[in-house]
N, C-alpha and C positions, 0 to 999 in steps of 0.2 A: 674374146677369151672365154667367156661363159659357154658360148655356143660350141667352141672347140672341146671344152670339158665335157660338155653334155654328149657330143659325138662320140668321144672316147669311151665315156660310160656306157653308152648305148651298145657300142660295138662289143666291149667287154661282157655286157649282159648277154648279148646274143651268142657269143662264143661259149659262154658258161652253159646257156641252155642247150646248144647243139652237142656240147661234150657230155652233158647229163642224159640227153636222149640217146646218144650213142651207147653210153654205159648201161642204160636200161635195156636197150635192145640187145647188147651183148649178154647181159645177165639172164634176160628171158630166153634167149637161144640156148644158153647152157643149163637152163632149168633152175636157176637160183632164185630169180626174181618172180614170184608167183602171185603176189598180192595177198590180201586178207582172206583167210579161209571162210567158206560159206557157213553160215549158221543153219544147219538142217532143221533143227528144232524150231527156230523162229519161222523158217519158210513154211514147214508143215502147219504151224499154228495159223499163219496168214492164209494158206490155202483152206483150211477148215473154215475160218471165218468168212472167206470170200464165198465159199460154196454154201454158207449158211444165208447168204444174201445180203450181208452187211456192206455198207458203202466204204470208199477207200479211207476216209478220215475215221470212221467208226472202227475199222479194223486196225488202223494205225494206233488209236487210243487203247484198244483192247490188248493189242500185241506189243504195246510199248516200243514202237518202232516209227520210223518216218513214212510219210505218205509215198516218197520215192521208192522205198523198199517195197511197199505194198504194190505199187504200179509195176515194178519190176517183176514181182512174182506173178502178177495178173497177166502181164504180157508174155511171160514164159508159158504160162498155162494155155493161153490163147494160141501161141505158136505150136505147142504140143498138140493141141486139138486140131489145128489146121494140118499138121503133118501126119495125123492119124495115130499118134502114139497114144493118146487118150480118147476113148469114144465118148462123144458128147451124149449127155442124158436127154 
């Protein structure tokens, strides 16, 4: 009996996840679902601190953001340098 109820609950969960994913995909296609806007000021501050030679954790402390944000900005800079958009010094 409990196994049957668990199976029904699992199937319901999977159906809800599928419908949610379809709704998000549809909203993105229509331009409604865009996510959180980028904080340009924070990203510029992180770039400055990285350029000054600080480490990831030090930059995160000084910029009051997560290390994940710092690593994303660092990776974006590396990608831009690789693509030639920013000339390495």
